[in-house]
N, C-alpha and C positions, 0 to 999 in steps of 0.2 A: 636730338644727337643721331648724327647718322651711324650707322655701324663699322663699326672698323672692315670685318667679312663683306660688305657693298662695298667699300675702301677697292679694297688689294681684289677683285673680281673685276673692280672698269677699271683696274690700272692695267687685269692683263686683257679685259678685251681688248682697247687698246693697243697695249703693245700686239696682239696678235692682230687686228686688221692690219697697221702696217705692211704693205708689201715687200718682200725681202727677197723675195725669187716667184717668178712666173709657171719655173717648172709643177709638175700632179702631187710630183712627190713633195714638196713645201706645202704647197696647197694642203691634202689631205694631213699633213702633220701637225698647223691653224688650226683646222679642225677638229682634228682630234682634242689639240691643246682649249679649246674655242670649249668644247665639250664637255671635258676636264672641268674645268673651272666651272663649269656654272653645275653641277655633279657636286660641286667641294663648296659650293654657296648656297644650292637647297641643300643642303645636308647640316650648314654649321645654320643654317634660322631654324631648319628645322631643330635641329637640337637647345637654336637659344630659347623658340620660342616653347620647348618642353620645360628649360632648366628654370624661364620666364614663369609658367604656369605652376609647373611644383611650388616654387617660392612664396605665389602665393597665394596655395591654396593652406602654406605655412602658417606662413597672416591669419590667414583666417581662424587656422586650427588654434593661434595663441592668442587672436581676438577674442574665439570664444572660451578657453579655456579660461582667460582673465576672468571673463564676464560671468561662467560657473562661481572664482574665488572671491568674488567677489560679491555673491550673495551671498556665497558659503559666510562667507565675514558677516555679510549682514544680522544674516538668519544670526550666527553665531553671537553677536551685539544684541539684538532682540533678547532673543532666550536669556544673555546672560541679565541682563537690566531687569526682565519678570524672574527670574529667581529671586536675585536683588530684594526684589517689593515682597518677592513670597516671604521671605523671610524676615522681612523688619516687618511685617502684619505679622507673621507668626510671633515676632519676637516683644510685639505690642500687644496680641492677643491673647500669649500666652498663657494670662492669668489675670482675668477681665475682674477679678472681686481686689486682687491688689491697688494699692492705693501708687508700690512702686511696678510700673509694668516692666521696662527696660534699664537699661543701661547705655550709658554711652560711651565709652575708655579714650580722653584724649592726651595727644602727649603736646607739653608748651612747647613753642618754637622758639624759646627762649629765657631770659630772666631778668630780672630789671635790677639796674647799680643803682643805686636811689641812694642822699641827701643825709634819707630817715633812717635810724641805725633801727629806732625801734616804731612801735604802732604811735605811742607817748609821742604825740607833737607831729604829725601826720594831717594834716589839711583834708578836713572832713568834705571838704568836697576839691573840683581839681582847680585850675586857675586862680583861684584867693591866695599863692604865696606866687607870684609871677618870678622871680628869685628861685625859687625851687628846682634843681637839676639832680636828673636822672637819665639812663643809659639802659635800652634795651642791648641785650649779647647774646648774635648766635651761636652756640654752640657751632666749634664748626666740623662737628661729622652730621648734625643738621642739616636745616632748608640754606641754599644758596645763599646768600650778604646780595646775587642780584633779585630778590627776591624784593629790596630795600628801592632796583631803580625806576625813577621817576617819584619818588614818596618827596622830592624836595620840591617839588612843584606845588605841595602844597605847604601853606600856612600849620594847621593844623591834624590833626587824626584822630583814632577813634583807639586807645585799648580796654580786648576786652583778656581778663586775667582769674585769676583766680583771691580769697582771699587766704592765705598760707599760714599766717598766723596764729588765727581763729584757732583756739582752742577747744574745739568740741569739734571741730572735724571729723576723726574717730568714733565719737558717736553718733557721728549725722550718716557714715560708712559704713557701721557697723550695722546701725538703724535707719536705712531708709527709709522705713514708711513716714516718716515725719510727724508715726501720730502723738511724739509725746513732744514738739516743738512746739515754744514758749509765739504765741499768734502774736502777742503785741510786746511792744521794745518802751524806750521811755525815752521824751525824746528831751538834749537839750534843750532846742529853744524854747522849749515848750510848760520849762522849766519843774520838770520832771511827771508830764502827761502822759499818757501814751496813744501808739496810736501801732494802727495793725504792722504788722513788720511790709508790705506789698505799698506803704500810704509811707514809707520810710527810705533810705538810705545805709540805713542799717549794716557792715559785715557780715552781724550775725543773719546771716539768713537760711533758708532749706536748702539751696543751693547755693554757697558762696562761691558766685564769680561777682564779678564786676567787673562795670564797665568807667573808664575816664576819656576826658576828652584834654588833647595838649599839647602844647606848639612845640611844631618838626625847626629844629636850631640847625642837623644838618644831618648827613650817613655819609659812617667816617668806615670803611672794609666789612668789619660783621655789626659794629655800632648802629644805630639812630640817638641819633642826641636830643632828648626830650627837656623840657621848662615846663614851669607849672601843673606839675605831678601830684599826686597826689597821695604818691604808689611808696611801701617802703619797702627796705633795702632787701632783697631774694624773692621778691613776686617773681610767682612762671606766669607768663603772660601767653595767651593764646592764640590770640592774635592781632593785628593790627588793619585795621582798614581807614583808609585816606576820610578827612571831612568834607563835606560835599553841605556852602554853606544854601544852596538854590535848592533843596531839599530836608538840609539837617534842621537849618533853624523855622523853629514855626511862630508865625509877628504874632498872631492871637493869645498865644500860648498865655495860661493862667496858673496860678498858684496861693497856694495861700497866706496870709497878710508874714506870719512867722517865720516864710521860707523867705527874708531876703535880707540877704548880706546889708548892715551899712548903717541902717535904717536907727530913728534915735531908742528903737525899741528894743532895738536889739540886745540881747542876753548875754552874747558872750564878747562881744565887741570891747575889747578892756580903752584905758583913755592914752594910754602913754607906755613908750616903752623905755627906759633911760639907761644905760652901763654906767655901768661905778667903774674908778681910775683904777683900783686893782685890777679888777676887770678887762682895762688895754693892755697894762701893759702886763697882765702874765698873758693873753691871745697873745700882742706882739712878740715877745721875749721863746712862748713855744712853735710857733709857725714854719720856722723853719721844720718842725719834722710833720703841721701836718697838710701840709702845701703838697705831700709826697702823696698822701688822702682825697685832698682836698678835688673840684672842683670845680672850687674859685680863685682868683688870682690876688687876691690881696683880704690881709685882717678888716679891710676896713666894709668888702664885700661881704666876707662871713657875719662881720656882724650887722650889716644889712637885714640875710637869708635871716641870724636869728630875730631882732626886729619884726621882720613881717611873720613869722610864724606864731609869735608872742601876742600880735597885736589882737589876736581873739582869742579867748581862752580857753583853753587843751586840758582845762579840770575839766575832771569828770563833773555828774550834777551832786554828791555828793560829795565830794571836795570844798565847788563856791559853799556849799547850803552849811557845809561842818568842819571848817578850812580847822582840821585836827591830829595832828599823826598821828600814826601807832602806838602804842604799847610800849615798841622794841625801841621808840625814839628812845635820841636823846639829847642834851641841848647842845649849838655849837657857837665858836667864834671863830673869826675871818682873820687871820692868817694878813695882819697890815704889809707885812714882805714880802708875801706869797701869792697873795691877794686867791687862796684857797685852803677849803673847812675846816674846822680841825673840830673832832668830837670830843666833849665829854661828857662821861656820866655824871648823871644829879637826877636824886626822886625827883625837884621838882617840873624834868622836861618829861613827868609819863604822865601819859593821856588815856584813857575811854577808843577803847578800837573803834574804830567804823568800818572794816575795813567787811568784816561779814555781812553780805548783801542777801537780799534776794533778787537781784538784777547781777547774776553772774557775769555781766561781761562788762559791769561799771567798779567789778573788785580787781575781774583781773587789769582794770585801763590803770588802777589805783596801784598793781606791783608795782609796771613802769612808771608808777610817775615820779609818785613823794621820795624822800630821801631819808626820810627817818631821823628828821635832826629841827632845830628848833632856833632862832635866830631872832634876840632882838622881842620877841614873843613873838612871831608870825616861822611860820609851818617856810621851807625850804624845800625848793621844789626842784626837778630836774628838768634836763631835755636833752636826748643826744641828740648831735647829726654827726655824721661823716665818721663816730666814734667816740668823739667829743662832748664830753659831759658838761653842760652851763647848768647852773646853781642858779634862782631868783627865786625873786619870793612877792607876792601882790597885796597890797597896801593900799585898799578902795578904789578898786581901776585903777593902780596903777604899778606898774611891774618896772622891778632892778634888778638886772641882772647881775653878781655878785661875784661868781667865783671860776672857774674853770680843770677843768681836771682833765691829762691829758694821758691814756691808757698807758704802759713803758712797751705791747703790742706793737702799739704805732710804728715806732723809730725802724724803722732800714726794710717798713715794709714801703710797696706801692703797688696802688691800685690800677686795673687796667684798664679806669679809664678813669684821666684823672683832667687836670686843669691843661695840661699839655696838648695833651686831646684837643680839649673846647676848642687849643688856641690855632690848631693845622683846620680847623673847620672853620674858624669862622674866619681867617687869612683867604681860603679860599676860597668862601662865600664875598671878600669883599671882592676878591680878583676876577671874579665873574662876573659883578654889581662892572665894574673900572670899564672891560673888555665891552661890557651892553651895552 
């Protein structure tokens, strides 16, 4: 690039060298002009070189300052990491003789809105009830919804959560040493046999953290729609991780024979699930109120959910072995017109109490399960799905769903995630599939 001052000097010299007058005076003026132009050019050149030198010096100073700042930040980061490591080591080693060395407080990223209102009826394992739907909702003030970006590229995901419905949580928090924790639990599939808690998937654990896999149905804003879940409504979720078939599937994995579901010796598999005409009539009659809170499109789909849930015996071990109502029960009759349960006081309905059990979890489970009623000599049990109470009886492995009760609180209320949300997600998936 040619300096402008050089161009000006060249032009001036050319003008001066043009012969204008041969007189000595004119020649002297031309010489003086040439000298002046040359002096001015030299001065300009010197100033530009000085300015360039100052600029280069300043750039070098800034580069040195930037390098020093980068080194300082790197040193601060190394110091912060060392301090964090030292603090973590101190917290872990401050009481080497204690079984509980430290705690790691965590805040849930969101909460589950599930079709399972209570623990009773919630599947013991994930994916056993394909129609079981749930929605993980992130609070507006918490983790941004963009954390879900890319998750729909996976068919399934892992959910890490807290067994918040355990009634022994306060005891665990108040006495975290686990010294009094029961190391063995009764296993439903072993017909009362006991195993160590770490050999089972019981929710009653020293650290009540659960791990489940679920099918990813879609994302709608702050909501992650899931199916095949085994989570009760209100479950606090700690983390979501994508399911990776290449490393999460263990091809040569083995398990005890009693663990397999659906085998001939499966003690909790039931022969059939049938619905009485009264139940179907009452479900259709109340569907207008139910659908506002439901994640299902029709009474038929809701019935399919009930059938999948009850296809495996959700009763506790004690209820299966001793199907007797509690001492406070009453006899019951079915209202032919409304398909609901009418309770009748009767001394004949009194039976021996069987709720007292050394297995605390079983007695807690019973409290949610029995409806304290007898119909034709059979105990009437209850299952609550999406706030709707379903009454059923079990006779020789055959389930008959008899009645339904829709609480008054259902009227006029709408859940944040209902079937309209599912429809929007499903329609979007269909559109994406067509364009793909």
